[in-house]
N, C-alpha and C positions, 0 to 999 in steps of 0.2 A: 198597439203592440203590448203583449203581455209582459209583466215584470217577471224576474227570475223566480220569485216566491210563488206567483200564480202558475208558472210552468211546472214547478215542483209539486204543487198541490194537485194539479191535473194528472201528473204522472202517477202519484200515489193512488189517486182515485181509480185509475185504469188498471191497477194491478190485478192479475188473475193467475191462478195456478196452472202450471204446464203438466202435460202427461208424459208418457214414456219417450216421445220424440224429443222433448226438451232435455231429458236426462241423457238420451243417446247422443244428442248434439254436444252436451257437456263433455262426454267421453272423447268425442272427436276433437274438441277444442283443447283438450289436455295434451294431445300429442305434441304440438309445437311448444307448449309451455315446458314439458318434460325435456324436449330436445334442447331448447335454448339454455335451460338451467344446467343440464349436463355439460353443454358446450362451454359454459362459464368456468368450470373447474377442471375439465379433462385436458385442456391444452397444456397446462403447466407440467403434466406428467410426460407429454410428448416432446417438450422443448429440448431436453438433452439429446434425444435422437435426431431431432431436426438440426440442432447445432452441429452434430457430427456429420450429417449427410450433406447439408447445404452450405455449411461453413459460413454463416452470416457474420457480419461485423457486430460489435457490441450494440451499435445504434440500430442496425437492422433487427437484431434479436429483440430489442425493446419494441420496435414497431410491429413485429409479428404479433406481439401480445396486444399492443395499444391501438392498432389500426381499427380493429373491430369496435371496441367500446367508444372510441372517439366519434366515429361515423354514426354509430347507433345513437349516442346521446344527442348528437347534433340534429338528427332527423326524426326523433320520436314525436315531437309536437307536430311537425309538418305532416308526417304520415298519419297520425291520429286524426288530424283535421281533414286530410284528403279522404280518409275512410268515411268520415261523416258525410262528405259531399258525394263521393262516387260509389259508395257501398263498402261496408266493413268486410263482408264475406269476400267480395271481389279483391280487396286489398290483401286479405288473408291468403287467398289462392295464388295471387301474383307473388306474394312474399314467399310462400312455401315452394313454389316452382323455382323461383330465382335462388333461394337459399340452397336448395338441393343441388341445382346445377353448378353454382359457384363452389359449393363444398367439394364436388367432384374435381373441379379444377384445382382447388387447394390441395387435395389429396395427392395429385400427381404433379404439383408444381416443381419444375426442374431447378429453379433458382430462388433465392431468398426474396428478391424483388418481386417476382411473380406471386409468391406466397403472400407477401404483404398486400399486393393489389387484390388478391382473392379474399383476404381477410377484410379489406375495406368493402368489397362487394357484399360479403356476408353481413356487414353492418348495415348496408343499405336495405337489404331484403329482411334482415332481422328486425329493423325498425317498423316494417309493415306487419310483422307477425304479432308482437306482444300487445300493442294497443288494440289491435283487432280482436284478440281473444277476450280481453277484459270487457271491451265495449259491447261485443256480441252477447256476453253474459248479461249485461245490463238490459239489452233489448229482448232477450229470450225470457229471462226470469224477472217479470214485472212484479210478481208477488214478493214482498220484502223478506218473508221468512225463507222462501225457497232460494232467493238470491243470496242470503247470508250463507246458506249451506253450499251453494254453488261456488261462491268466492272462497269459502273455507277449503273446498276441494282444489280450487285453482292455486291457492297459497300452498296447500299440501304438496301439490305436484312440483312446485318450485323447490320445496325442501327435499322431496324425494330425489329430484334431479341432482341437487347438491350432494346428497348422500351417495348416489350412484356414480357420480363423476369420478372420484378417486378409484372406486372399485372397478368400474367399466374400463377406465383408462389403464389400470394395472393389468387387467386380464387381456385387453386387446394388445398391449405392447409386449406382453410375454409371448404372444403367438404370431403377431403381424407387425408390419412396419408402421411408422408414425402416421402414414396417410390414412390408416384405418379409423383414427379418431374423427376424421372429417367425413369419411364414407358412412359413418353411423347415421347421418341425417337422412340418407336415401330411403332405407326401409321404414323409417319413422314417418316421413312426409308423404310417401306414396299412398298409404291408406287415407291420409287426410285429403289428398286431392281427389280420391274416389268417393269418399263418404260425405265430405262437407257439402257438395252441391245437393245431395239427397236429404241430409238431415238438418243442416244449419240454414235457417231462413236469412234472407238478405235484409239489411236494415241500413238506413241512412237518414240524414237530416232532411226533413221535408222542405225547409227554407234555408238552403246552404249559403246563399249569397254568392258573390263572384270570387274567383280566385285572386289572391293578392300576391304576386310574385315577390314584391319587395319585402312583405312580411315573412315569406319563406326564407329569403336570403338573410334577413335580420335575425330570425330565430336560430339559424345555423351559425351565423357569425357571433351569436351570443354564447351558445353552448360549447362549440368546439374549442375556442380559446380557453374557456374557463376549465373544462375538463383537462385539456392539455397542460395548462399552468399548474393545476393541482398535481398531476402526475410528475411534472418536472420538480415540483416542491418535494415530493417523496423521494425522487431519485438524486437530486443535486442540491437540495436545501433552498433557502430563501434568497435566490439570486435574481438577476434581471430576467433570465429565461423562465422563471416561475411567476413573478408578480406582474411582469408586463403583459403576458397573454391574459391573465385574470382581469387586469384593468381594461384591456381592449374589449374583452367579453362583456364586462359590466357596462362599458360605454355603449356597445351595440344593444345591450339589454334595455338600457334607458330609452333608446330610440325605438325599440320594438314595443315597449309598453306604451309610449306616447302615441305610436301609430295605432295600436289596438284601441286605445281610449277614444281616439278621434274617428275611427272607421265606423261606417254604418253597419257593415257586416264584418266584424273582426275575425281574424283567424283564430284567436284565443279570447274567449269572453272573460275579460278581466273582472267582471262582476262576481265571478266565482270566488275570487280571493277576498272579497268583502264578506263572505260567509265564514263565520268563526269556525263552524264545524268542518268545512272544506279545508281551510288553511291549517287548522289544528291537527286534523287527521293526516295531512301531508307532512307536517313537522314530526309527528309521532312516527310515521312511516320512515322518514329520513333518518331520524336518530336511532330507530330500532335497527336499521340496516347497518349504520355506522358501527353500532355496538356489536352486531353479529359478525361482520367482516373483520373488524379489528380483533375480536376474540380469536377467530380462526387464524388470523395472521400470525399471532405469537404462539398460540397453542400448537399449531402445525409444526412450527420450527422447533419448539421445545421437544415434542414427541419424536421428531425425526433426528435432530442434530444432537440433542442432549441425552434423551432416553435411548436413542439408537434404533427406533422402529423403522421399517421400510415404509415407503409411501403408501403401499396397500395396507399394511398393518395400522398406520396412523389413520388412514381413512376409515378402516373398520372400527377403530377405537372411538371415532366421532359419531358412528351410526346411532348409538342409543340416544344421544342428544337430538339428532335430526329426526329420529322416530318420535320422540316426545314433542318435538316442534309440530309434527304432523298431527299427533293425537290432540294436543292442546288447541290447535287451530280448528279442529272439528268439534271438540268438546265445548268450546266457548260459544258455539252457535245457539244452543238452547238457553245458555246463561245470558247471552246478550239480548234475547227476546224478553227476559224478565227484569233485567237490570240495565240502567243507562250506561253508555260508553264511558262517561266521565268517572264512573266507579269501577267498571270492569277492567279497563286498561291499567289504571294505577295499581290495582290489586295484583293483576297478572305480572306487572313489571317488578313487583317486589321479588319474585322468583329470580328474575334476571339480575337484579342487584345482588342477591345472595350468591348467584353463580360467580359474578365478578369478584366479590369479596373473598370467596373461597379460593379463586385463582391467586389473588394477591398474597395469600398466606399458605399456598400449597405448591411451592416450587421445589426443585431438587430432582435427582434421577429416579427416585422411587415414588413419584407423585402421579402415576398413571390413573389409579382409582379415583383420586381426588379430582383430577382434571376431567375425567369422564363424568363424575357426579356434578361438577360445576357446569359442564356443557348441557347436561340434562336439565339443570335448574334454569340456565339461561334460555334453553330452547322452549321451556314451558311458557315463559313470559313473552318471548319474541313471537312465538307461533300464535298465541292468542291476540297480541297487540296488532300484528300484521293483518290477521283476518278481519278484525273489527275496524281498523283504520282504512283498509282498502274498500270495505263495504261502504263506509261512511263517505269516502271520496266519490264513489259512484252515486250513492243515494243523494248526495248534495248537489249533483248536476242534473239538469234536464236530460231526458233520454236522447234528444236530438244532438246534444253535445257530449255524448258518452265517449266518443273517440278522442276528443280533445282532453276530456277529464282523465281518461285512462292513460293518455300519453303523458300528462303532467305527473300522474302517479308513477309511471314507469321511469320518467326522468328523475324523480326523487329517489327511486331505487338505484338507478345507475350512479347518481351523484353520491348517494350513501355508500355504495360499494367502493367508489374511488376515495371518498373522504375517510372511510374506515381504515384503508391501507395507509393513506397519506397522514392523517392526523394522529391516530393511535400508533400506526407503524412508525411514523416519523419521530414521535416522542420517544418510543421505545429505542429506536436506533440511536438517537442523540444521547439517551441515558446510558445505553450500552457503551458507547464510545467514551463517555465521561467516566464511567465506573471501571473500565478495563485497565488493569495494571499488568503490563507486559513483564513476564518473569525474566530474570537475568539469563543470558545465554541464547536468547532467541535471535536469529539473524534479522537484519533490518528488513529484507524483503518479506519475510514471514510476518514480522511485526506489523508492517504496513497492511498486509492482507487481513491480518487478524483485527486490526483497528477499523476496518471498513464494515465487515459483517460477521455475524456468528458463523455463517457457512465458511467464510474465508478463514476464520480461526480454527474451525474443525479440520479443514483440509490442510492447513499449515501444520497443525499439531500431528496429523497423521504422517505428513512428509518428514517432519523432524524426528518423531519417534522418541523412545527412551523416556527418561525422567523429565527432560525439558519439554518434550511434546505433551506429556501428561500434565505438567504444570501449566502449560499454555491453555490446554483444554479446560482444566479446572478454573482457571482465571476467567476465561471467556464465559463458561457456564454460569459462574457466580455473578459476573457483570450483567449478563443477559437476564437472569432471574431477578436480580435487584431492580432492573428496569421494568420487568413485568409487574413487580409489586406496585410500583408507582403508576404505571400505565393502566393496570386493572382498576385501581381506585379512581382514576380519571374516567375510565369507561363506566364504572358504577355511577359516577356523578352525571354523565350524559343520560343514562337510563332514568335517573331520578328527575332530571329536567324534562324528559319525555313524559313521565308520569304527571308532573306538575302541569305541563301544557295540556294534557288530556283532561285533567281535573278542572281546569279553568276555562277551556274553550269548547269542549265537546258537551254542550248543554242539551244534548238530545234526551228527550223523555222516553219512557218505555214505549215499546211498539204497541200501537193501538190495534185491537182485534177488529 
């Protein structure tokens, strides 16, 4: 039996450049990436109309948002491993078909309960899509230089989707009902179903071993409670409903790891985590996503609730930063061929630290230009770091295990997105409540609403009106921006930690010609 190092050496030796079919396959594989990334941001714009139409309870409203990422996070490792066994292209096509079909059901859901069920179904099929796209890139682009560029394009599509989400959502909801944001998947996935069998070659693990149902159950029992607990922490604070699911998830996680270490054909090869490059790249990926999502969390609120921009205007204000994220992700490819990752990523992340520091000292109603510049700076660093770290995750794994490695990378992304809102968002919310001083004359009900969230304060100030309403708005804006200053410095510290991890663990030498 070959060691992991021998498998990697053999994979590198077999690398050869692809022709036009490989690049055409890349274009096809970008369709689901673009769709899923748009879907991540577009739903928040449709939620107010959904609430008016379906009249969900507050709990149902949360589950409309949370059902998809919970199921997705729980199934990523399982679907990535099944793709290695049964065929990554096959999993991609099944996922695309199911995602499109369930999206149609979601678009015409007559009740909140059925919409939640449809969102959970989208999570099942979405978990088939993302690991398949990244692992297929690993099998198509065996040449390291070409693979770097392909993964840069993959990461760029994620950023492009994030940029398009607010814009597409705003345009659709101006002319159509909320169901249109779900129907968007149909015209995107139909070309995929037609072209993928023609252009994308099938790939799988030649020695997959047997299916282990218990490992599948344990992986889901690990991820779903952890993600749920983190979301509860963001919504309700550190109570039993938050820490108990996290403890349960970690308990099942210990059982999952023990089973993988003892199994002859493990579902997830735990030897990968013994590779410093693999684990270091995952941590850089995780911290980068936390920094990005946390930044968007409070900047979006500042632009809409304090500055007064519409959701579409706020989305357009963030486009320059997302464009720079795409540009830096592509521009870092030739740089990473000449310089090691342990130098490239820390240098790139200096830009992200500068962006966070700018935000810390650029609050107030006239800070649009400074926030746009800060996001441009953040995007430069995150775009480069994400491209290099994702490529290292794949390069560190044998091609036969590309699906499982891609799934672990995607899981880090999903956890990062949840933690970005929970950790940085939770800190900001706590600081806002601590700093808020309710002006005299504000009714108790309005004071309670203002003490909960910035949005509650804005709505309460509009309802009160007059000098008292203005005073409440000013107090809330001041408290929020004071919290942003501290939270942004914490975000800068997380980015610094990511840079230190990259410098100390990514001991990859320059690419040999």
